[in-house]
PyMOL Python script that loads the backbone (N, CA, C, O; Angstrom):
from pymol import cmd

cmd.read_pdbstr("""\
ATOM      1  N   MET A   1       0.832  -1.184   0.000  1.00  0.00           N
ATOM      2  CA  MET A   1       0.000   0.000   0.000  1.00  0.00           C
ATOM      3  C   MET A   1       0.873   1.242   0.000  1.00  0.00           C
ATOM      4  O   MET A   1       1.902   1.290   0.673  1.00  0.00           O
ATOM      5  N   LYS A   2       0.464   2.226  -0.744  1.00  0.00           N
ATOM      6  CA  LYS A   2       1.209   3.468  -0.798  1.00  0.00           C
ATOM      7  C   LYS A   2       1.097   4.194   0.541  1.00  0.00           C
ATOM      8  O   LYS A   2       0.012   4.306   1.111  1.00  0.00           O
ATOM      9  N   GLY A   3       2.225   4.680   1.027  1.00  0.00           N
ATOM     10  CA  GLY A   3       2.234   5.412   2.277  1.00  0.00           C
ATOM     11  C   GLY A   3       2.358   4.534   3.515  1.00  0.00           C
ATOM     12  O   GLY A   3       2.463   5.051   4.627  1.00  0.00           O
ATOM     13  N   THR A   4       2.347   3.227   3.342  1.00  0.00           N
ATOM     14  CA  THR A   4       2.476   2.325   4.477  1.00  0.00           C
ATOM     15  C   THR A   4       3.946   2.138   4.808  1.00  0.00           C
ATOM     16  O   THR A   4       4.761   1.856   3.929  1.00  0.00           O
ATOM     17  N   LEU A   5       4.276   2.295   6.075  1.00  0.00           N
ATOM     18  CA  LEU A   5       5.654   2.096   6.497  1.00  0.00           C
ATOM     19  C   LEU A   5       5.888   0.631   6.830  1.00  0.00           C
ATOM     20  O   LEU A   5       5.120   0.023   7.575  1.00  0.00           O
ATOM     21  N   LEU A   6       6.942   0.076   6.280  1.00  0.00           N
ATOM     22  CA  LEU A   6       7.327  -1.292   6.582  1.00  0.00           C
ATOM     23  C   LEU A   6       8.442  -1.256   7.616  1.00  0.00           C
ATOM     24  O   LEU A   6       9.247  -0.324   7.619  1.00  0.00           O
ATOM     25  N   PRO A   7       8.505  -2.252   8.492  1.00  0.00           N
ATOM     26  CA  PRO A   7       9.585  -2.252   9.468  1.00  0.00           C
ATOM     27  C   PRO A   7      10.935  -2.369   8.772  1.00  0.00           C
ATOM     28  O   PRO A   7      11.071  -3.094   7.787  1.00  0.00           O
ATOM     29  N   GLY A   8      11.917  -1.662   9.279  1.00  0.00           N
ATOM     30  CA  GLY A   8      13.252  -1.718   8.709  1.00  0.00           C
ATOM     31  C   GLY A   8      14.010  -2.967   9.096  1.00  0.00           C
ATOM     32  O   GLY A   8      14.983  -3.353   8.448  1.00  0.00           O
ATOM     33  N   ARG A   9      13.549  -3.590  10.162  1.00  0.00           N
ATOM     34  CA  ARG A   9      14.176  -4.823  10.623  1.00  0.00           C
ATOM     35  C   ARG A   9      13.241  -5.537  11.577  1.00  0.00           C
ATOM     36  O   ARG A   9      12.375  -4.929  12.207  1.00  0.00           O
ATOM     37  N   PHE A  10      13.437  -6.840  11.666  1.00  0.00           N
ATOM     38  CA  PHE A  10      12.670  -7.596  12.648  1.00  0.00           C
ATOM     39  C   PHE A  10      13.499  -8.751  13.164  1.00  0.00           C
ATOM     40  O   PHE A  10      14.398  -9.251  12.488  1.00  0.00           O
ATOM     41  N   VAL A  11      13.179  -9.156  14.364  1.00  0.00           N
ATOM     42  CA  VAL A  11      13.883 -10.248  15.022  1.00  0.00           C
ATOM     43  C   VAL A  11      13.319 -11.565  14.522  1.00  0.00           C
ATOM     44  O   VAL A  11      12.104 -11.728  14.406  1.00  0.00           O
ATOM     45  N   VAL A  12      14.200 -12.493  14.230  1.00  0.00           N
ATOM     46  CA  VAL A  12      13.809 -13.860  13.894  1.00  0.00           C
ATOM     47  C   VAL A  12      14.209 -14.700  15.100  1.00  0.00           C
ATOM     48  O   VAL A  12      15.377 -14.730  15.487  1.00  0.00           O
ATOM     49  N   GLY A  13      13.232 -15.380  15.690  1.00  0.00           N
ATOM     50  CA  GLY A  13      13.517 -16.106  16.910  1.00  0.00           C
ATOM     51  C   GLY A  13      12.872 -17.472  16.962  1.00  0.00           C
ATOM     52  O   GLY A  13      12.099 -17.854  16.084  1.00  0.00           O
ATOM     53  N   SER A  14      13.204 -18.187  17.997  1.00  0.00           N
ATOM     54  CA  SER A  14      12.634 -19.501  18.244  1.00  0.00           C
ATOM     55  C   SER A  14      12.184 -19.545  19.693  1.00  0.00           C
ATOM     56  O   SER A  14      12.282 -18.558  20.422  1.00  0.00           O
ATOM     57  N   GLU A  15      11.699 -20.686  20.090  1.00  0.00           N
ATOM     58  CA  GLU A  15      11.302 -20.848  21.485  1.00  0.00           C
ATOM     59  C   GLU A  15      12.484 -20.605  22.416  1.00  0.00           C
ATOM     60  O   GLU A  15      12.296 -20.174  23.554  1.00  0.00           O
ATOM     61  N   GLY A  16      13.678 -20.873  21.952  1.00  0.00           N
ATOM     62  CA  GLY A  16      14.881 -20.695  22.754  1.00  0.00           C
ATOM     63  C   GLY A  16      15.447 -19.290  22.752  1.00  0.00           C
ATOM     64  O   GLY A  16      16.379 -19.010  23.505  1.00  0.00           O
ATOM     65  N   GLY A  17      14.914 -18.394  21.928  1.00  0.00           N
ATOM     66  CA  GLY A  17      15.400 -17.019  21.901  1.00  0.00           C
ATOM     67  C   GLY A  17      15.710 -16.530  20.505  1.00  0.00           C
ATOM     68  O   GLY A  17      15.272 -17.103  19.508  1.00  0.00           O
ATOM     69  N   LYS A  18      16.466 -15.472  20.460  1.00  0.00           N
ATOM     70  CA  LYS A  18      16.803 -14.800  19.207  1.00  0.00           C
ATOM     71  C   LYS A  18      17.757 -15.636  18.361  1.00  0.00           C
ATOM     72  O   LYS A  18      18.750 -16.165  18.861  1.00  0.00           O
ATOM     73  N   ILE A  19      17.440 -15.747  17.070  1.00  0.00           N
ATOM     74  CA  ILE A  19      18.296 -16.454  16.113  1.00  0.00           C
ATOM     75  C   ILE A  19      19.078 -15.459  15.278  1.00  0.00           C
ATOM     76  O   ILE A  19      20.242 -15.687  14.947  1.00  0.00           O
ATOM     77  N   GLY A  20      18.434 -14.361  14.945  1.00  0.00           N
ATOM     78  CA  GLY A  20      19.079 -13.355  14.125  1.00  0.00           C
ATOM     79  C   GLY A  20      18.138 -12.196  13.854  1.00  0.00           C
ATOM     80  O   GLY A  20      17.084 -12.068  14.477  1.00  0.00           O
ATOM     81  N   VAL A  21      18.540 -11.357  12.913  1.00  0.00           N
ATOM     82  CA  VAL A  21      17.763 -10.173  12.556  1.00  0.00           C
ATOM     83  C   VAL A  21      17.655 -10.101  11.037  1.00  0.00           C
ATOM     84  O   VAL A  21      18.621 -10.360  10.318  1.00  0.00           O
ATOM     85  N   ALA A  22      16.481  -9.751  10.571  1.00  0.00           N
ATOM     86  CA  ALA A  22      16.278  -9.493   9.146  1.00  0.00           C
ATOM     87  C   ALA A  22      16.304  -7.977   8.964  1.00  0.00           C
ATOM     88  O   ALA A  22      15.538  -7.251   9.598  1.00  0.00           O
ATOM     89  N   VAL A  23      17.185  -7.515   8.101  1.00  0.00           N
ATOM     90  CA  VAL A  23      17.355  -6.078   7.870  1.00  0.00           C
ATOM     91  C   VAL A  23      16.886  -5.749   6.460  1.00  0.00           C
ATOM     92  O   VAL A  23      17.322  -6.373   5.493  1.00  0.00           O
ATOM     93  N   ARG A  24      15.993  -4.762   6.347  1.00  0.00           N
ATOM     94  CA  ARG A  24      15.480  -4.365   5.045  1.00  0.00           C
ATOM     95  C   ARG A  24      16.597  -3.725   4.238  1.00  0.00           C
ATOM     96  O   ARG A  24      17.296  -2.827   4.706  1.00  0.00           O
ATOM     97  N   LYS A  25      16.743  -4.212   3.016  1.00  0.00           N
ATOM     98  CA  LYS A  25      17.715  -3.670   2.066  1.00  0.00           C
ATOM     99  C   LYS A  25      16.951  -3.202   0.836  1.00  0.00           C
ATOM    100  O   LYS A  25      15.728  -3.326   0.774  1.00  0.00           O
ATOM    101  N   GLN A  26      17.668  -2.668  -0.131  1.00  0.00           N
ATOM    102  CA  GLN A  26      17.034  -2.111  -1.318  1.00  0.00           C
ATOM    103  C   GLN A  26      16.135  -3.117  -2.038  1.00  0.00           C
ATOM    104  O   GLN A  26      15.064  -2.746  -2.520  1.00  0.00           O
ATOM    105  N   ARG A  27      16.544  -4.362  -2.118  1.00  0.00           N
ATOM    106  CA  ARG A  27      15.769  -5.369  -2.858  1.00  0.00           C
ATOM    107  C   ARG A  27      15.399  -6.561  -1.993  1.00  0.00           C
ATOM    108  O   ARG A  27      15.518  -7.705  -2.431  1.00  0.00           O
ATOM    109  N   GLY A  28      14.958  -6.310  -0.790  1.00  0.00           N
ATOM    110  CA  GLY A  28      14.527  -7.399   0.072  1.00  0.00           C
ATOM    111  C   GLY A  28      15.082  -7.279   1.472  1.00  0.00           C
ATOM    112  O   GLY A  28      15.121  -6.193   2.051  1.00  0.00           O
ATOM    113  N   PHE A  29      15.514  -8.415   2.014  1.00  0.00           N
ATOM    114  CA  PHE A  29      16.014  -8.470   3.381  1.00  0.00           C
ATOM    115  C   PHE A  29      17.317  -9.245   3.441  1.00  0.00           C
ATOM    116  O   PHE A  29      17.518 -10.214   2.708  1.00  0.00           O
ATOM    117  N   GLU A  30      18.193  -8.803   4.324  1.00  0.00           N
ATOM    118  CA  GLU A  30      19.438  -9.520   4.594  1.00  0.00           C
ATOM    119  C   GLU A  30      19.309 -10.139   5.984  1.00  0.00           C
ATOM    120  O   GLU A  30      18.863  -9.482   6.924  1.00  0.00           O
ATOM    121  N   PHE A  31      19.699 -11.397   6.106  1.00  0.00           N
ATOM    122  CA  PHE A  31      19.647 -12.075   7.395  1.00  0.00           C
ATOM    123  C   PHE A  31      20.997 -11.948   8.079  1.00  0.00           C
ATOM    124  O   PHE A  31      22.036 -12.219   7.478  1.00  0.00           O
ATOM    125  N   ARG A  32      20.976 -11.537   9.332  1.00  0.00           N
ATOM    126  CA  ARG A  32      22.190 -11.454  10.147  1.00  0.00           C
ATOM    127  C   ARG A  32      22.027 -12.422  11.307  1.00  0.00           C
ATOM    128  O   ARG A  32      21.237 -12.189  12.222  1.00  0.00           O
ATOM    129  N   SER A  33      22.769 -13.486  11.257  1.00  0.00           N
ATOM    130  CA  SER A  33      22.652 -14.562  12.240  1.00  0.00           C
ATOM    131  C   SER A  33      23.287 -14.182  13.574  1.00  0.00           C
ATOM    132  O   SER A  33      24.364 -13.588  13.622  1.00  0.00           O
ATOM    133  N   ASP A  34      22.592 -14.539  14.656  1.00  0.00           N
ATOM    134  CA  ASP A  34      23.121 -14.392  16.008  1.00  0.00           C
ATOM    135  C   ASP A  34      23.304 -15.758  16.667  1.00  0.00           C
ATOM    136  O   ASP A  34      23.610 -15.846  17.856  1.00  0.00           O
ATOM    137  N   HIS A  35      23.116 -16.808  15.895  1.00  0.00           N
ATOM    138  CA  HIS A  35      23.148 -18.164  16.453  1.00  0.00           C
ATOM    139  C   HIS A  35      23.977 -19.054  15.539  1.00  0.00           C
ATOM    140  O   HIS A  35      23.799 -19.043  14.321  1.00  0.00           O
ATOM    141  N   VAL A  36      24.869 -19.812  16.120  1.00  0.00           N
ATOM    142  CA  VAL A  36      25.797 -20.643  15.345  1.00  0.00           C
ATOM    143  C   VAL A  36      25.066 -21.628  14.430  1.00  0.00           C
ATOM    144  O   VAL A  36      25.551 -21.923  13.337  1.00  0.00           O
ATOM    145  N   ASP A  37      23.922 -22.136  14.852  1.00  0.00           N
ATOM    146  CA  ASP A  37      23.187 -23.102  14.027  1.00  0.00           C
ATOM    147  C   ASP A  37      22.640 -22.493  12.737  1.00  0.00           C
ATOM    148  O   ASP A  37      22.271 -23.223  11.818  1.00  0.00           O
ATOM    149  N   PHE A  38      22.587 -21.159  12.661  1.00  0.00           N
ATOM    150  CA  PHE A  38      22.047 -20.490  11.481  1.00  0.00           C
ATOM    151  C   PHE A  38      23.101 -19.657  10.755  1.00  0.00           C
ATOM    152  O   PHE A  38      22.770 -18.812   9.923  1.00  0.00           O
ATOM    153  N   ALA A  39      24.370 -19.900  11.075  1.00  0.00           N
ATOM    154  CA  ALA A  39      25.470 -19.158  10.456  1.00  0.00           C
ATOM    155  C   ALA A  39      25.524 -19.347   8.948  1.00  0.00           C
ATOM    156  O   ALA A  39      26.013 -18.470   8.236  1.00  0.00           O
ATOM    157  N   ALA A  40      25.034 -20.466   8.452  1.00  0.00           N
ATOM    158  CA  ALA A  40      25.044 -20.718   7.005  1.00  0.00           C
ATOM    159  C   ALA A  40      24.185 -19.701   6.248  1.00  0.00           C
ATOM    160  O   ALA A  40      24.392 -19.480   5.055  1.00  0.00           O
ATOM    161  N   LEU A  41      23.234 -19.089   6.932  1.00  0.00           N
ATOM    162  CA  LEU A  41      22.360 -18.106   6.283  1.00  0.00           C
ATOM    163  C   LEU A  41      22.833 -16.670   6.499  1.00  0.00           C
ATOM    164  O   LEU A  41      22.256 -15.739   5.937  1.00  0.00           O
ATOM    165  N   ASP A  42      23.866 -16.485   7.300  1.00  0.00           N
ATOM    166  CA  ASP A  42      24.348 -15.144   7.626  1.00  0.00           C
ATOM    167  C   ASP A  42      24.765 -14.388   6.373  1.00  0.00           C
ATOM    168  O   ASP A  42      25.558 -14.883   5.573  1.00  0.00           O
ATOM    169  N   GLY A  43      24.230 -13.200   6.213  1.00  0.00           N
ATOM    170  CA  GLY A  43      24.575 -12.353   5.075  1.00  0.00           C
ATOM    171  C   GLY A  43      23.788 -12.630   3.809  1.00  0.00           C
ATOM    172  O   GLY A  43      23.915 -11.890   2.834  1.00  0.00           O
ATOM    173  N   ARG A  44      22.976 -13.684   3.801  1.00  0.00           N
ATOM    174  CA  ARG A  44      22.185 -13.998   2.598  1.00  0.00           C
ATOM    175  C   ARG A  44      21.050 -13.003   2.433  1.00  0.00           C
ATOM    176  O   ARG A  44      20.478 -12.516   3.408  1.00  0.00           O
ATOM    177  N   HIS A  45      20.738 -12.712   1.177  1.00  0.00           N
ATOM    178  CA  HIS A  45      19.646 -11.792   0.846  1.00  0.00           C
ATOM    179  C   HIS A  45      18.431 -12.579   0.381  1.00  0.00           C
ATOM    180  O   HIS A  45      18.554 -13.590  -0.311  1.00  0.00           O
ATOM    181  N   PHE A  46      17.268 -12.103   0.771  1.00  0.00           N
ATOM    182  CA  PHE A  46      16.000 -12.727   0.412  1.00  0.00           C
ATOM    183  C   PHE A  46      15.073 -11.652  -0.143  1.00  0.00           C
ATOM    184  O   PHE A  46      15.029 -10.544   0.390  1.00  0.00           O
ATOM    185  N   PRO A  47      14.336 -11.961  -1.198  1.00  0.00           N
ATOM    186  CA  PRO A  47      13.475 -10.954  -1.816  1.00  0.00           C
ATOM    187  C   PRO A  47      12.311 -10.515  -0.932  1.00  0.00           C
ATOM    188  O   PRO A  47      11.826  -9.390  -1.044  1.00  0.00           O
ATOM    189  N   ARG A  48      11.869 -11.409  -0.055  1.00  0.00           N
ATOM    190  CA  ARG A  48      10.742 -11.101   0.835  1.00  0.00           C
ATOM    191  C   ARG A  48      11.034 -11.633   2.229  1.00  0.00           C
ATOM    192  O   ARG A  48      11.775 -12.602   2.393  1.00  0.00           O
ATOM    193  N   ALA A  49      10.448 -10.991   3.227  1.00  0.00           N
ATOM    194  CA  ALA A  49      10.616 -11.447   4.604  1.00  0.00           C
ATOM    195  C   ALA A  49      10.113 -12.879   4.753  1.00  0.00           C
ATOM    196  O   ALA A  49      10.732 -13.684   5.448  1.00  0.00           O
ATOM    197  N   ARG A  50       9.002 -13.199   4.109  1.00  0.00           N
ATOM    198  CA  ARG A  50       8.435 -14.546   4.201  1.00  0.00           C
ATOM    199  C   ARG A  50       9.411 -15.595   3.671  1.00  0.00           C
ATOM    200  O   ARG A  50       9.524 -16.678   4.246  1.00  0.00           O
ATOM    201  N   SER A  51      10.117 -15.287   2.582  1.00  0.00           N
ATOM    202  CA  SER A  51      11.076 -16.259   2.042  1.00  0.00           C
ATOM    203  C   SER A  51      12.247 -16.465   3.001  1.00  0.00           C
ATOM    204  O   SER A  51      12.773 -17.573   3.101  1.00  0.00           O
ATOM    205  N   LEU A  52      12.656 -15.424   3.697  1.00  0.00           N
ATOM    206  CA  LEU A  52      13.705 -15.545   4.699  1.00  0.00           C
ATOM    207  C   LEU A  52      13.238 -16.453   5.837  1.00  0.00           C
ATOM    208  O   LEU A  52      13.951 -17.377   6.229  1.00  0.00           O
ATOM    209  N   VAL A  53      12.052 -16.192   6.362  1.00  0.00           N
ATOM    210  CA  VAL A  53      11.517 -16.988   7.467  1.00  0.00           C
ATOM    211  C   VAL A  53      11.338 -18.448   7.044  1.00  0.00           C
ATOM    212  O   VAL A  53      11.627 -19.360   7.818  1.00  0.00           O
ATOM    213  N   ASN A  54      10.866 -18.665   5.824  1.00  0.00           N
ATOM    214  CA  ASN A  54      10.702 -20.033   5.334  1.00  0.00           C
ATOM    215  C   ASN A  54      12.038 -20.771   5.261  1.00  0.00           C
ATOM    216  O   ASN A  54      12.116 -21.950   5.605  1.00  0.00           O
ATOM    217  N   GLU A  55      13.078 -20.089   4.820  1.00  0.00           N
ATOM    218  CA  GLU A  55      14.397 -20.718   4.718  1.00  0.00           C
ATOM    219  C   GLU A  55      14.974 -21.019   6.101  1.00  0.00           C
ATOM    220  O   GLU A  55      15.593 -22.064   6.301  1.00  0.00           O
ATOM    221  N   VAL A  56      14.774 -20.114   7.049  1.00  0.00           N
ATOM    222  CA  VAL A  56      15.226 -20.351   8.421  1.00  0.00           C
ATOM    223  C   VAL A  56      14.481 -21.557   9.001  1.00  0.00           C
ATOM    224  O   VAL A  56      15.087 -22.416   9.641  1.00  0.00           O
ATOM    225  N   ALA A  57      13.175 -21.618   8.778  1.00  0.00           N
ATOM    226  CA  ALA A  57      12.369 -22.744   9.271  1.00  0.00           C
ATOM    227  C   ALA A  57      12.799 -24.053   8.619  1.00  0.00           C
ATOM    228  O   ALA A  57      12.864 -25.086   9.285  1.00  0.00           O
ATOM    229  N   ARG A  58      13.093 -24.015   7.311  1.00  0.00           N
ATOM    230  CA  ARG A  58      13.548 -25.219   6.605  1.00  0.00           C
ATOM    231  C   ARG A  58      14.860 -25.727   7.207  1.00  0.00           C
ATOM    232  O   ARG A  58      15.020 -26.924   7.446  1.00  0.00           O
ATOM    233  N   LEU A  59      15.789 -24.813   7.447  1.00  0.00           N
ATOM    234  CA  LEU A  59      17.065 -25.188   8.042  1.00  0.00           C
ATOM    235  C   LEU A  59      16.852 -25.784   9.438  1.00  0.00           C
ATOM    236  O   LEU A  59      17.496 -26.768   9.801  1.00  0.00           O
ATOM    237  N   ALA A  60      15.961 -25.193  10.205  1.00  0.00           N
ATOM    238  CA  ALA A  60      15.674 -25.698  11.556  1.00  0.00           C
ATOM    239  C   ALA A  60      15.082 -27.102  11.496  1.00  0.00           C
ATOM    240  O   ALA A  60      15.442 -27.964  12.298  1.00  0.00           O
ATOM    241  N   ARG A  61      14.168 -27.336  10.541  1.00  0.00           N
ATOM    242  CA  ARG A  61      13.577 -28.673  10.398  1.00  0.00           C
ATOM    243  C   ARG A  61      14.633 -29.691   9.980  1.00  0.00           C
ATOM    244  O   ARG A  61      14.677 -30.802  10.509  1.00  0.00           O
ATOM    245  N   THR A  62      15.470 -29.313   9.041  1.00  0.00           N
ATOM    246  CA  THR A  62      16.520 -30.204   8.543  1.00  0.00           C
ATOM    247  C   THR A  62      17.490 -30.576   9.665  1.00  0.00           C
ATOM    248  O   THR A  62      17.913 -31.726   9.779  1.00  0.00           O
ATOM    249  N   ALA A  63      17.831 -29.592  10.487  1.00  0.00           N
ATOM    250  CA  ALA A  63      18.778 -29.819  11.577  1.00  0.00           C
ATOM    251  C   ALA A  63      18.075 -30.227  12.875  1.00  0.00           C
ATOM    252  O   ALA A  63      18.719 -30.435  13.903  1.00  0.00           O
ATOM    253  N   ARG A  64      16.740 -30.337  12.809  1.00  0.00           N
ATOM    254  CA  ARG A  64      15.927 -30.693  13.986  1.00  0.00           C
ATOM    255  C   ARG A  64      16.137 -29.713  15.130  1.00  0.00           C
ATOM    256  O   ARG A  64      16.329 -30.107  16.280  1.00  0.00           O
ATOM    257  N   LEU A  65      16.095 -28.426  14.790  1.00  0.00           N
ATOM    258  CA  LEU A  65      16.232 -27.358  15.775  1.00  0.00           C
ATOM    259  C   LEU A  65      14.840 -26.940  16.255  1.00  0.00           C
ATOM    260  O   LEU A  65      13.842 -27.341  15.657  1.00  0.00           O
ATOM    261  N   PRO A  66      14.756 -26.147  17.317  1.00  0.00           N
ATOM    262  CA  PRO A  66      13.447 -25.713  17.832  1.00  0.00           C
ATOM    263  C   PRO A  66      12.625 -24.966  16.778  1.00  0.00           C
ATOM    264  O   PRO A  66      13.168 -24.456  15.798  1.00  0.00           O
ATOM    265  N   ALA A  67      11.314 -24.911  16.996  1.00  0.00           N
ATOM    266  CA  ALA A  67      10.394 -24.225  16.087  1.00  0.00           C
ATOM    267  C   ALA A  67      10.784 -22.761  15.926  1.00  0.00           C
ATOM    268  O   ALA A  67      11.291 -22.136  16.857  1.00  0.00           O
ATOM    269  N   ILE A  68      10.543 -22.227  14.742  1.00  0.00           N
ATOM    270  CA  ILE A  68      10.932 -20.870  14.398  1.00  0.00           C
ATOM    271  C   ILE A  68       9.716 -19.962  14.347  1.00  0.00           C
ATOM    272  O   ILE A  68       8.621 -20.386  13.978  1.00  0.00           O
ATOM    273  N   SER A  69       9.923 -18.715  14.719  1.00  0.00           N
ATOM    274  CA  SER A  69       8.879 -17.710  14.574  1.00  0.00           C
ATOM    275  C   SER A  69       9.538 -16.402  14.177  1.00  0.00           C
ATOM    276  O   SER A  69      10.755 -16.255  14.289  1.00  0.00           O
ATOM    277  N   ALA A  70       8.750 -15.468  13.722  1.00  0.00           N
ATOM    278  CA  ALA A  70       9.270 -14.134  13.389  1.00  0.00           C
ATOM    279  C   ALA A  70       8.355 -13.112  14.011  1.00  0.00           C
ATOM    280  O   ALA A  70       7.135 -13.275  14.012  1.00  0.00           O
ATOM    281  N   ARG A  71       8.934 -12.073  14.534  1.00  0.00           N
ATOM    282  CA  ARG A  71       8.124 -11.009  15.105  1.00  0.00           C
ATOM    283  C   ARG A  71       8.822  -9.678  14.880  1.00  0.00           C
ATOM    284  O   ARG A  71      10.050  -9.616  14.834  1.00  0.00           O
ATOM    285  N   ARG A  72       8.059  -8.638  14.743  1.00  0.00           N
ATOM    286  CA  ARG A  72       8.617  -7.312  14.545  1.00  0.00           C
ATOM    287  C   ARG A  72       9.109  -6.787  15.876  1.00  0.00           C
ATOM    288  O   ARG A  72       8.439  -6.947  16.896  1.00  0.00           O
ATOM    289  N   HIS A  73      10.266  -6.165  15.875  1.00  0.00           N
ATOM    290  CA  HIS A  73      10.795  -5.555  17.085  1.00  0.00           C
ATOM    291  C   HIS A  73      10.445  -4.078  17.032  1.00  0.00           C
ATOM    292  O   HIS A  73      11.069  -3.314  16.296  1.00  0.00           O
ATOM    293  N   ASP A  74       9.449  -3.672  17.810  1.00  0.00           N
ATOM    294  CA  ASP A  74       8.884  -2.330  17.716  1.00  0.00           C
ATOM    295  C   ASP A  74       9.823  -1.217  18.150  1.00  0.00           C
ATOM    296  O   ASP A  74       9.657  -0.082  17.703  1.00  0.00           O
ATOM    297  N   SER A  75      10.798  -1.495  18.998  1.00  0.00           N
ATOM    298  CA  SER A  75      11.661  -0.413  19.472  1.00  0.00           C
ATOM    299  C   SER A  75      12.621   0.076  18.394  1.00  0.00           C
ATOM    300  O   SER A  75      13.116   1.200  18.480  1.00  0.00           O
ATOM    301  N   GLY A  76      12.896  -0.751  17.376  1.00  0.00           N
ATOM    302  CA  GLY A  76      13.811  -0.354  16.324  1.00  0.00           C
ATOM    303  C   GLY A  76      15.270  -0.369  16.743  1.00  0.00           C
ATOM    304  O   GLY A  76      16.125   0.110  15.998  1.00  0.00           O
ATOM    305  N   LEU A  77      15.579  -0.916  17.933  1.00  0.00           N
ATOM    306  CA  LEU A  77      16.950  -0.923  18.410  1.00  0.00           C
ATOM    307  C   LEU A  77      17.779  -2.044  17.848  1.00  0.00           C
ATOM    308  O   LEU A  77      19.006  -2.004  17.944  1.00  0.00           O
ATOM    309  N   TRP A  78      17.150  -3.051  17.259  1.00  0.00           N
ATOM    310  CA  TRP A  78      17.886  -4.172  16.711  1.00  0.00           C
ATOM    311  C   TRP A  78      18.418  -3.770  15.380  1.00  0.00           C
ATOM    312  O   TRP A  78      19.084  -4.564  14.716  1.00  0.00           O
TER     313      TRP A  78
END
""", "prot")
cmd.dss("prot")
cmd.show_as("cartoon", "prot")
cmd.util.cbc("prot")
cmd.orient("prot")
C-alpha cells in the first residue's frame, strides 16, 4: 500500500530465543545470524521477509532445531 511504512528490521527467533535479525535492504532483506546453528544463512539476501523466514524454518527442520517464529521488534533498536 502506498504510504504504508514497513519495518526496517525484525527479530527472527525460536522458542529458545533470538536467532538473528532481518534487515530491510534495497531489494529485500538480509539475514544477520546471532546463532551458530544459522550461520550458514548469515549475510544472505532474500526478496521477501516470508522467504527468509521459510528458509530459516527449513534449516531448523533439517537440523531438527526448535520451532521458528518471526516477530517485529517495535523499538527499532535491533
